[in-house]
C-alpha positions as CSV (number, residue, x, y, z in Angstrom):
1,M,58.3,127.3,-75.3
2,N,55.5,125.9,-73.2
3,T,57.0,123.5,-70.6
4,S,53.6,122.0,-69.6
5,P,52.8,118.6,-70.9
6,V,49.5,120.1,-72.1
7,E,49.4,122.3,-75.2
8,N,46.8,123.5,-77.7
9,Q,43.9,122.6,-75.4
10,E,41.2,124.9,-73.8
11,E,42.4,126.6,-70.7
12,T,39.4,125.2,-68.8
13,S,40.2,121.6,-69.7
14,A,41.8,119.5,-67.0
15,L,44.6,117.1,-67.5
16,Q,43.1,113.6,-67.5
17,S,44.2,110.9,-65.0
18,A,45.9,107.9,-66.5
19,S,42.9,105.7,-66.0
20,E,40.4,108.3,-67.4
21,H,42.5,108.7,-70.5
22,L,43.1,105.0,-71.2
23,V,39.4,104.1,-70.6
24,E,38.2,107.0,-72.9
25,L,40.6,105.9,-75.7
26,A,39.7,102.2,-75.3
27,Q,36.0,103.2,-75.7
28,S,36.7,104.9,-79.0
29,K,39.0,102.2,-80.6
30,Q,38.7,98.5,-81.2
31,L,42.2,97.8,-79.9
32,V,44.5,99.9,-77.7
33,L,48.1,98.5,-77.7
34,L,49.6,99.4,-74.4
35,G,53.4,99.2,-74.5
36,D,55.4,98.6,-71.4
37,Q,58.6,97.2,-70.0
38,T,58.4,93.8,-68.2
39,G,58.0,93.6,-64.5
40,I,57.3,97.1,-63.3
41,A,55.0,96.6,-60.3
42,E,53.3,100.0,-60.4
43,H,52.3,99.6,-64.1
44,V,50.9,96.1,-63.6
45,R,49.0,97.1,-60.5
46,F,47.5,99.9,-62.6
47,I,46.1,97.3,-65.0
48,S,44.5,95.4,-62.1
49,Q,42.8,98.5,-60.8
50,I,41.5,99.7,-64.1
51,L,39.6,96.6,-65.2
52,P,36.2,97.6,-63.6
53,D,36.4,101.0,-65.4
54,L,37.1,99.3,-68.7
55,Y,34.2,97.0,-68.3
56,E,31.8,99.8,-67.5
57,A,33.0,101.5,-70.7
58,G,32.1,98.4,-72.8
59,V,35.7,97.1,-73.1
60,H,35.3,93.5,-72.0
61,N,38.8,92.1,-72.9
62,L,42.3,92.5,-71.7
63,A,44.8,90.7,-74.0
64,W,48.4,90.1,-73.1
65,E,51.5,88.1,-74.0
66,F,51.9,86.7,-70.4
67,T,49.9,83.5,-70.8
68,N,49.9,81.2,-73.8
69,S,47.0,81.0,-76.2
70,R,47.1,77.2,-75.9
71,T,45.9,77.6,-72.3
72,Q,42.9,79.9,-73.1
73,E,40.3,77.3,-72.1
74,S,41.9,77.0,-68.7
75,L,42.2,80.7,-68.4
76,D,38.5,81.2,-69.2
77,Q,37.5,78.6,-66.7
78,L,39.7,80.2,-64.0
79,L,38.0,83.6,-64.5
80,T,34.5,82.3,-64.4
81,A,34.9,79.8,-61.5
82,E,32.9,80.0,-58.3
83,S,36.0,80.2,-56.2
84,W,39.5,81.5,-56.8
85,D,42.0,78.7,-57.7
86,E,45.6,79.9,-56.8
87,A,47.2,76.7,-58.2
88,A,45.4,76.9,-61.5
89,C,46.5,80.6,-61.8
90,T,50.1,79.7,-61.1
91,N,50.0,76.9,-63.6
92,L,49.2,79.4,-66.4
93,F,52.5,81.2,-65.8
94,I,54.4,77.9,-65.4
95,D,53.1,76.9,-68.9
96,L,54.4,80.2,-70.2
97,L,58.1,80.0,-69.3
98,G,58.5,77.4,-66.6
99,I,60.1,79.1,-63.7
100,G,61.0,82.1,-65.9
101,F,57.9,84.3,-65.3
102,T,56.1,83.7,-62.0
103,Y,55.3,87.1,-60.7
104,F,52.7,88.0,-58.1
105,E,51.4,91.2,-59.7
106,Y,50.6,89.6,-63.0
107,A,48.7,86.9,-61.1
108,E,46.8,89.6,-59.3
109,V,45.6,90.9,-62.7
110,L,43.9,87.6,-63.2
111,K,42.4,87.6,-59.7
112,S,41.1,91.1,-60.3
113,A,39.4,89.9,-63.5
114,W,37.9,86.9,-61.6
115,S,36.7,89.2,-58.8
116,L,35.1,91.5,-61.4
117,N,33.2,88.6,-62.9
118,R,32.0,87.4,-59.5
119,G,30.2,90.7,-59.0
120,L,28.4,90.8,-62.4
121,E,24.8,89.9,-63.0
122,S,24.3,86.3,-64.2
123,Q,23.3,87.4,-67.7
124,A,26.0,90.0,-68.1
125,P,29.0,89.3,-70.4
126,R,32.1,88.1,-68.6
127,F,35.4,90.0,-68.7
128,R,38.0,88.0,-70.4
129,V,41.8,87.9,-70.4
130,V,43.1,86.7,-73.8
131,G,46.5,85.0,-73.8
132,L,48.6,85.8,-76.8
133,G,51.8,83.9,-75.9
134,L,53.3,81.3,-78.2
135,P,56.1,78.9,-77.2
136,T,59.0,79.8,-79.5
137,Y,61.5,77.2,-78.5
138,V,61.8,73.5,-78.0
139,E,60.5,72.6,-74.5
140,D,61.7,69.0,-74.3
141,P,65.5,68.8,-73.6
142,S,65.6,65.2,-74.9
143,L,65.1,66.6,-78.4
144,L,68.0,69.1,-78.2
145,E,71.1,66.8,-77.9
146,G,72.7,69.1,-75.4
147,R,72.0,72.3,-77.3
148,S,70.2,75.2,-75.7
149,A,66.7,75.9,-76.9
150,A,67.5,79.6,-76.7
151,E,69.9,79.5,-79.7
152,L,68.5,81.8,-82.3
153,E,69.2,79.5,-85.2
154,L,67.4,76.6,-83.4
155,R,64.5,78.8,-82.5
156,N,64.0,79.9,-86.1
157,W,64.3,76.4,-87.3
158,W,61.7,75.2,-84.8
159,M,59.2,77.9,-85.7
160,G,59.7,77.5,-89.5
161,G,60.9,81.2,-89.9
162,N,62.1,84.1,-87.9
163,Y,60.6,83.4,-84.5
164,R,59.7,87.0,-83.8
165,D,57.8,87.3,-87.1
166,V,55.9,84.0,-86.5
167,A,55.0,85.2,-83.0
168,A,53.8,88.5,-84.3
169,F,51.4,86.9,-86.8
170,H,50.2,84.4,-84.2
171,M,49.4,87.3,-81.8
172,A,47.6,89.3,-84.4
173,N,45.6,86.3,-85.6
174,T,44.7,85.4,-82.0
175,L,43.4,89.0,-81.4
176,T,41.4,88.7,-84.6
177,N,39.8,85.4,-83.7
178,E,39.2,86.1,-80.0
179,V,38.2,89.8,-80.0
180,L,37.7,91.5,-83.4
181,R,35.5,88.9,-85.2
182,S,32.9,89.1,-82.4
183,G,33.0,93.0,-82.6
184,G,34.7,93.3,-79.2
185,R,37.2,95.8,-77.9
186,A,40.4,95.2,-76.0
187,V,43.3,96.8,-74.3
188,V,46.4,94.8,-75.2
189,L,49.3,94.8,-72.7
190,M,52.7,93.8,-74.2
191,S,56.3,94.8,-74.4
192,G,56.8,98.2,-76.0
193,E,58.7,97.0,-79.0
194,R,55.8,94.8,-80.1
195,T,53.3,97.7,-80.2
196,T,54.8,99.8,-83.0
197,T,52.0,100.7,-85.5
198,G,53.0,103.0,-88.3
199,L,56.7,102.9,-87.3
200,I,58.8,100.4,-89.3
201,Q,62.2,99.6,-88.0
202,W,65.1,97.7,-89.6
203,E,67.3,94.8,-88.4
204,D,70.2,93.5,-90.5
205,G,68.8,95.3,-93.5
206,L,65.3,93.8,-93.2
207,P,62.1,95.5,-92.0
208,T,60.9,94.1,-88.6
209,V,57.3,92.9,-88.2
210,T,55.4,93.6,-85.0
211,V,51.9,92.8,-83.8
212,G,51.2,96.5,-84.0
213,N,52.5,96.8,-87.6
214,L,50.2,94.0,-88.7
215,L,47.1,95.3,-86.9
216,H,47.8,98.9,-88.2
217,R,47.8,97.6,-91.8
218,W,44.6,95.7,-91.2
219,M,42.7,98.2,-89.1
220,A,44.2,101.6,-89.7
221,E,42.6,104.1,-87.3
222,G,40.8,101.2,-85.4
223,V,44.0,100.6,-83.4
224,A,45.9,103.0,-81.2
225,R,49.4,102.8,-79.6
226,V,49.8,104.0,-76.0
227,L,53.1,104.0,-74.2
228,F,53.8,103.7,-70.5
229,H,56.5,106.1,-69.6
230,G,59.9,104.5,-70.2
231,S,58.7,102.0,-72.7
232,V,60.4,103.6,-75.7
233,A,64.1,102.6,-75.9
234,D,65.4,106.1,-76.0
235,S,67.1,107.2,-72.8
236,Q,67.6,110.8,-73.9
237,A,63.9,111.3,-74.9
238,T,62.8,109.7,-71.6
239,E,65.0,112.1,-69.7
240,R,63.5,115.0,-71.6
241,V,60.0,113.8,-70.8
242,E,60.8,113.7,-67.1
243,A,62.3,117.2,-67.2
244,L,59.1,118.5,-68.9
245,I,56.8,116.9,-66.3
246,A,59.0,118.1,-63.4
247,A,58.6,121.7,-64.8
248,A,54.8,121.4,-65.4
249,P,52.6,123.7,-63.4
250,E,50.0,120.9,-62.9
251,K,52.5,118.7,-61.0
252,P,50.4,115.6,-61.8
253,D,50.9,112.3,-59.9
254,T,49.5,110.4,-62.9
255,F,48.1,111.4,-66.2
256,G,47.3,110.2,-69.7
257,I,47.5,112.4,-72.7
258,A,47.1,112.4,-76.5
259,L,50.6,113.1,-77.9
260,D,49.4,115.2,-80.9
261,L,48.1,117.8,-78.4
262,A,51.0,117.8,-76.0
263,T,54.5,119.3,-75.7
264,L,55.6,115.7,-74.9
265,G,54.6,114.8,-78.4
266,N,57.4,117.0,-79.8
267,V,60.1,115.4,-77.8
268,G,62.7,114.2,-80.3
269,L,63.9,110.6,-80.5
270,N,67.6,110.1,-81.0
271,E,67.9,106.4,-80.4
272,V,64.8,105.1,-82.2
273,V,65.5,104.8,-86.0
274,G,62.9,103.8,-88.6
275,S,60.4,105.0,-91.1
276,V,56.8,106.2,-90.9
277,D,54.5,106.0,-93.9
278,G,57.5,104.9,-96.0
279,K,59.6,107.9,-95.2
280,E,62.8,108.0,-93.2
281,T,62.9,111.2,-91.1
282,S,63.7,112.5,-87.7
283,L,61.2,111.1,-85.2
284,R,59.2,112.6,-82.3
285,L,57.1,110.8,-79.8
286,K,53.9,111.8,-81.5
287,D,55.2,110.1,-84.7
288,V,55.5,106.7,-83.1
289,A,52.5,106.7,-80.6
290,D,49.1,108.1,-80.1
291,S,49.0,108.6,-76.3
292,Y,51.3,108.5,-73.2
293,I,50.7,107.2,-69.7
294,W,52.6,108.6,-66.8
295,L,52.5,106.9,-63.4
296,G,55.7,108.2,-62.0
297,N,59.3,108.7,-63.0
298,I,61.8,105.9,-63.4
299,E,63.2,106.3,-59.9
300,S,59.7,105.4,-58.5
301,W,59.6,102.0,-60.2
302,S,59.8,98.8,-58.2
303,P,60.1,95.2,-59.5
304,C,57.3,92.7,-59.3
305,Q,57.5,90.1,-56.6
306,L,57.6,86.4,-56.9
307,I,54.6,84.1,-56.5
308,E,55.4,81.9,-53.5
309,N,55.6,78.1,-53.5
310,V,55.7,77.7,-57.2
311,I,58.0,74.7,-57.3
312,T,56.4,71.6,-55.7
313,E,57.0,67.9,-55.6
314,E,54.3,67.4,-58.2
315,N,55.7,69.8,-60.8
316,F,59.4,69.7,-60.1
317,E,60.3,67.2,-62.8
318,Y,58.4,69.2,-65.4
319,L,59.9,72.5,-64.3
320,E,63.4,71.0,-64.3
321,A,63.1,69.7,-67.8
322,R,61.7,73.0,-69.1
323,Y,64.7,74.9,-67.5
324,R,67.3,72.3,-68.7
325,A,66.1,72.9,-72.3
326,I,67.2,76.5,-71.9
327,D,70.3,75.9,-69.8
328,P,71.5,72.3,-70.5
329,R,73.8,70.3,-68.4
330,S,74.5,66.6,-67.9
331,E,73.0,66.3,-64.4
332,P,69.5,67.5,-63.5
333,W,69.0,70.8,-61.7
334,T,68.0,70.6,-58.1
335,Q,64.9,72.1,-56.6
336,S,66.9,74.5,-54.5
337,E,68.9,75.6,-57.6
338,L,65.7,76.3,-59.5
339,E,64.4,78.4,-56.6
340,Q,67.6,80.4,-56.5
341,I,67.4,81.0,-60.2
342,R,63.9,82.4,-59.7
343,I,65.1,84.7,-57.0
344,D,68.1,85.8,-59.1
345,G,65.8,86.5,-62.0
346,Q,63.5,88.7,-59.9
347,T,66.5,90.6,-58.5
348,K,67.7,91.3,-62.0
349,L,64.3,92.4,-63.4
350,S,65.3,96.1,-63.2
351,D,68.5,95.4,-65.2
352,S,66.4,95.3,-68.4
353,W,64.6,98.5,-67.8
354,L,65.5,101.7,-69.5
355,K,68.2,103.8,-67.8
356,L,68.5,107.5,-67.9
357,P,71.8,108.9,-69.3
358,I,74.6,109.2,-66.8
359,I,75.8,112.7,-66.4
360,E,79.6,112.8,-66.3
361,E,81.0,115.5,-64.1
362,P,83.8,117.5,-65.8
363,P,87.3,117.0,-64.2
364,A,88.2,119.6,-61.7
365,K,90.3,122.4,-63.1
366,R,93.8,122.9,-61.8
367,N,94.6,126.2,-60.2
368,K,97.4,127.8,-62.3
369,F,98.2,130.2,-59.4
370,R,98.4,127.6,-56.7
371,K,101.0,128.3,-54.0
372,R,104.4,126.9,-54.6
373,R,105.9,124.4,-52.3
374,T,108.8,125.7,-50.2
């Protein structure tokens, strides 16, 4: 078996870098759904660095779930302003989840987009970041009567249906209105589970609905799914991918590759269950995604860092109310408590990431012919 990640390609063809592959794919599709896990600094920095290449290729939009669509006007103003506004940038993430998602590397993506726009000719189209986020819980604790807004039943009631389904339709409609109707192209960065296209999964006997599912039905080959390494919730498959890459003669630091042409595409999935094209069958990576991006193995990942000075005298009351809606108690949270909650959240970022299987060592065998005690 060929252990190289490349298979069925001309011997003279070189393995593409991650940026080259993603840009080339984005140039040929209207939407590229880029699935990731939240908070991996190396992956988010890659997005910041690739924006100029995307723009040069005619891809003028990055869409993501990390700012709310209700703040799109403020986001557009931020990216086209004469000078960089740090506070306005931070406020976009505060609007998303209060103190729950205030990470420096994601803010740097917006600053990179602003910097790109500052260098363009006055008549050139501006690069946009399109927010897809939708608040899916009650934000005002006075409406909750002591309940947590995070309760599933309450979230579904507030959204008028399964909140994940409502969010999926909202994101797909936002992409349609902000990108597709104007004939634009976009790379769409979101959590891996939202990006499934032809794969239908099941939960409590009902089919799940993702942004990728909806767009795939509407656009067919116009949308592609790309996976960052580790974004598929299958630890055994991820371990197999890392073994294949470690054995590859190319020894690439980064690469992007089409899965239908690669040995990686044949890696079996044991922990992902679902149907493709209405058929339930054993799945491989190439059955659930079009391309794969490798920036390093799991051990090389590091968590995003916090934006400094997020909680101020001016926004403390608002941030406290937002957090108390999620974690209610009779007395208000203090500013120092909220800051510690931010720190604890950043510390635990990696807890949500995929873990490779733990290899259990067999117990040591006892020596049947050991010397008798005298």
